[in-house]
C-alpha angles and dihedrals in degrees: 000000000000124000124221126194125211143183126199122210119188110221122231131208123228095281095055092257123129109263095201096259136108135192119218117201115198125202138181127199114245117177089345092303123109113241122186117247098180150323118236125196112213142160117259095251094054115105106248096214092049092052090050089052091049088054091050091048093048094049101049097263096098093104090059117091115232140176121211126221120190109216 
């Protein structure tokens, strides 16, 4: 089973208030180095791991088994 790591950054508008969006950055470890796999834009209410799985499914990696770890 492959492991993917991710971070979540909540986006702010110009007045430093949350704007309802977040950015999910997904990484995989290659040769003990983190390599960015993708960046996903989502709304705050979305489940981050489900959004990552949707990306994997849409990009031909849905058959692989992954675990997710929030950094």
